C-alpha positions as CSV (number, residue, x, y, z in Angstrom):
1,X,7.2,-52.3,63.8
2,X,10.8,-51.3,62.5
3,X,11.7,-52.6,59.0
4,X,14.8,-54.1,57.2
5,X,16.1,-56.0,54.7
6,X,18.0,-59.2,56.0
7,X,19.2,-61.6,53.6
8,X,17.2,-60.5,50.8
9,X,14.0,-60.6,52.8
10,X,11.8,-57.7,53.6
11,X,11.9,-58.0,57.3
12,X,9.7,-56.6,60.9
13,X,10.1,-56.7,63.8
14,X,9.5,-54.4,67.2
15,X,12.6,-52.6,68.9
16,X,12.5,-51.3,71.7
17,X,15.9,-51.6,73.6
18,X,19.2,-49.9,71.6
19,X,21.8,-53.0,71.7
20,X,18.5,-54.8,68.7
21,X,18.3,-51.2,67.5
22,X,22.3,-50.3,66.8
23,X,23.0,-53.6,65.5
24,X,19.7,-53.5,63.1
25,X,20.7,-49.8,61.8
26,X,22.8,-51.1,58.8
27,X,20.1,-53.2,57.6
28,X,17.5,-50.3,58.0
29,X,14.7,-50.1,54.9
30,X,11.8,-48.8,53.7
31,X,8.9,-50.7,52.2
32,X,5.2,-50.9,52.5
33,X,3.3,-53.4,55.0
34,X,1.9,-55.7,52.5
35,X,5.5,-56.2,51.2
36,X,7.2,-57.8,54.2
37,X,7.8,-61.6,54.2
38,X,9.2,-62.4,57.7
39,X,7.8,-61.1,60.9
40,X,10.2,-61.8,64.0
41,X,7.8,-61.0,66.9
42,X,8.2,-61.4,70.4
43,X,6.0,-60.0,72.7
44,X,6.8,-58.4,75.7
45,X,5.4,-61.5,77.9
46,X,7.4,-63.5,76.2
47,X,11.0,-61.7,76.9
48,X,9.6,-61.4,80.5
49,X,9.4,-65.2,80.9
50,X,12.7,-65.6,79.5
51,X,14.2,-62.9,82.0
52,X,12.9,-65.1,84.8
53,X,14.3,-68.1,83.3
54,X,17.6,-66.6,82.7
55,X,18.3,-63.6,85.1
56,X,22.0,-62.4,84.4
57,X,20.9,-61.2,80.8
58,X,19.5,-57.9,80.8
59,X,16.0,-56.8,78.9
60,X,18.6,-55.2,75.8
61,X,20.5,-58.7,75.5
62,X,17.2,-60.8,75.6
63,X,15.4,-58.9,73.2
64,X,18.1,-59.2,70.9
65,X,18.4,-62.9,71.9
66,X,15.0,-63.6,71.0
67,X,14.1,-61.5,68.1
68,X,17.5,-63.4,66.5
69,X,15.5,-66.8,67.1
70,X,11.9,-65.4,65.8
71,X,14.0,-64.1,62.5
72,X,15.6,-67.3,62.3
73,X,12.5,-69.4,62.8
74,X,10.8,-67.9,60.1
75,X,13.5,-67.5,57.5
76,X,13.0,-71.6,57.5
77,X,9.6,-70.8,55.3
78,X,12.0,-68.9,52.6
79,X,14.8,-71.5,52.0
80,X,17.2,-70.4,53.8
81,X,18.2,-71.6,57.9
82,X,20.8,-70.6,60.2
83,X,24.4,-72.0,61.5
84,X,26.3,-71.5,64.1
85,X,29.5,-70.6,62.8
86,X,31.9,-67.9,61.8
87,X,31.8,-67.0,58.5
88,X,34.5,-65.4,56.3
89,X,34.7,-64.4,52.7
90,X,37.8,-65.1,50.7
91,X,38.4,-64.1,47.1
92,X,34.6,-64.0,46.6
93,X,33.2,-67.3,48.4
94,X,31.9,-68.3,52.1
95,X,34.0,-70.2,54.4
96,X,31.9,-71.2,57.5
97,X,33.6,-72.5,60.6
98,X,31.5,-74.2,63.2
99,X,32.4,-75.3,66.5
100,X,31.0,-75.8,69.7
101,X,31.2,-72.1,71.7
102,X,34.4,-71.5,73.4
103,X,36.2,-73.9,70.9
104,X,37.9,-70.9,68.6
105,X,36.2,-70.4,65.7
106,X,36.0,-66.6,65.8
107,X,40.0,-67.3,66.6
108,X,40.9,-69.0,63.7
109,X,39.1,-67.1,60.8
110,X,40.6,-63.9,62.3
111,X,43.6,-65.4,61.2
112,X,42.3,-65.6,57.5
113,X,41.8,-61.6,58.0
114,X,45.6,-62.0,59.3
115,X,47.1,-63.9,56.5
116,X,44.6,-63.7,52.9
117,X,44.7,-59.8,52.1
118,X,40.7,-58.6,51.4
119,X,39.4,-61.6,53.7
120,X,36.3,-60.3,55.6
121,X,34.1,-61.4,58.0
122,X,30.5,-62.0,57.0
123,X,28.8,-62.8,60.4
124,X,31.3,-63.4,63.1
125,X,28.2,-66.3,65.1
126,X,24.9,-66.9,63.2
127,X,25.4,-66.2,59.4
128,X,22.0,-67.0,57.5
129,X,22.0,-69.6,54.5
130,X,20.1,-69.2,51.7
131,X,19.0,-71.4,49.0
132,X,18.6,-69.7,45.9
133,X,18.0,-71.6,42.1
134,X,19.8,-74.4,43.3
135,X,22.8,-72.3,45.0
136,X,23.7,-71.7,48.3
137,X,24.7,-68.6,49.7
138,X,26.1,-67.3,53.2
139,X,24.3,-64.0,54.2
140,X,25.2,-61.4,56.9
141,X,22.5,-60.5,59.6
142,X,22.5,-58.2,62.8
143,X,22.5,-61.2,64.4
144,X,26.1,-62.3,65.6
145,X,26.7,-62.7,68.7
146,X,29.2,-60.8,71.1
147,X,31.4,-59.1,68.6
148,X,29.0,-57.4,66.3
149,X,31.1,-58.5,63.6
150,X,28.8,-58.6,60.7
151,X,27.9,-57.4,56.7
152,X,25.3,-56.8,54.5
153,X,26.3,-59.0,52.1
154,X,25.4,-62.3,50.1
155,X,28.2,-64.5,49.7
156,X,28.6,-68.0,47.4
157,X,29.2,-70.7,49.9
158,X,32.2,-72.3,49.3
159,X,32.7,-74.8,52.3
160,X,31.4,-75.6,55.9
161,X,33.9,-77.0,58.0
162,X,33.7,-77.8,61.7
163,X,36.6,-77.4,63.9
164,X,38.2,-78.9,66.9
165,X,41.7,-78.1,68.8
166,X,44.6,-80.1,67.8
167,X,48.5,-80.0,68.2
168,X,48.6,-80.1,64.6
169,X,46.6,-78.7,61.3
170,X,45.1,-81.2,59.5
171,X,41.7,-81.0,57.0
172,X,39.5,-84.0,56.3
173,X,36.4,-84.7,54.6
174,X,33.4,-85.7,57.0
175,X,31.1,-88.3,55.5
176,X,27.2,-87.2,55.3
177,X,26.1,-89.3,58.4
178,X,28.6,-87.7,61.0
179,X,27.9,-84.3,59.2
180,X,24.2,-84.3,59.9
181,X,24.4,-85.0,63.7
182,X,27.0,-82.1,64.0
183,X,24.8,-79.7,61.4
184,X,22.0,-80.4,63.8
185,X,23.8,-79.7,66.5
186,X,24.8,-76.3,65.6
187,X,21.2,-74.8,64.2
188,X,18.2,-74.0,65.4
189,X,15.4,-76.1,67.1
190,X,12.4,-74.7,66.1
191,X,9.6,-76.7,68.6
192,X,6.9,-76.4,65.4
193,X,6.8,-79.7,63.8
194,X,6.3,-78.4,60.4
195,X,9.3,-76.2,60.9
196,X,11.1,-78.9,62.5
197,X,10.8,-81.1,59.1
198,X,11.7,-78.4,57.0
199,X,15.0,-77.9,59.4
200,X,15.7,-81.6,58.6
201,X,14.8,-81.0,55.0
202,X,17.1,-77.8,54.4
203,X,20.3,-79.9,55.8
204,X,20.0,-82.5,54.2
205,X,19.8,-80.5,51.0
206,X,23.2,-78.3,52.1
207,X,24.6,-81.4,53.4
208,X,24.0,-82.7,49.5
209,X,25.2,-79.6,47.4
210,X,27.8,-78.2,50.0
211,X,31.2,-80.1,51.0
212,X,31.8,-80.1,54.1
213,X,34.8,-80.9,56.5
214,X,36.9,-81.5,59.8
215,X,39.5,-79.2,60.7
216,X,42.2,-80.3,63.4
217,X,43.4,-76.8,64.4
218,X,46.8,-75.5,66.7
219,X,45.6,-71.6,66.6
220,X,48.8,-71.2,65.3
221,X,49.6,-68.1,62.3
222,X,49.9,-70.7,59.6
223,X,46.6,-72.7,60.6
224,X,44.3,-70.5,58.4
225,X,46.5,-71.3,55.3
226,X,46.8,-74.7,56.2
227,X,43.3,-75.0,56.2
228,X,42.2,-72.8,53.0
229,X,45.2,-75.4,51.1
230,X,43.9,-78.2,52.3
231,X,39.6,-77.2,52.0
232,X,40.8,-76.4,48.2
233,X,43.1,-79.6,47.5
234,X,40.2,-81.8,48.5
235,X,37.6,-79.9,46.9
236,X,39.4,-80.0,43.7
237,X,40.6,-83.6,43.9
């Protein structure tokens, strides 16, 4: 078992292939076995079963995918959860842009890098969200999809934004009942009943604490500027 600190938690998992090893390297740590908080266990048998069902992914890709799932499942036990999103930091705050795959969330966050000096990607696909002493933080993890863009930081969450394509750029608040469905669609769904209930409780807490918006986005260069200005205006109203 290899040891890492991910989202501030002492984590262990077995590493077989180069993909998981390479992406986990920045999070490598040294601590005693009895200090371990998360054990993200994925057996050879499980990987083999998944390979039979999803044969177009190789063994390394399966190991990476299911170790990711195991980590985020156990994270629920530590006041944390995953949101499928591209998370960008600006001026010390994290903004998470979530959408179905292919909508353009990564394209949009990279417009922030282009338009705002000092902006950086925290995690381009699956940031961890941690609740600590009443505040939410976005954390980089090794599990960041195809792009492998992530940094080992913990940044206060400013806003969650659900993105959709539009001819014009516009931002509006999302009421909590609608936001619940969008959040559940873009996070982990544990089979374990206790963890499923924990996930729902975490979503409820998150939506009570963090403002949620809808962004219609045309992906023009000024989309990031419009998004940022409107998000901040609505937060400060």
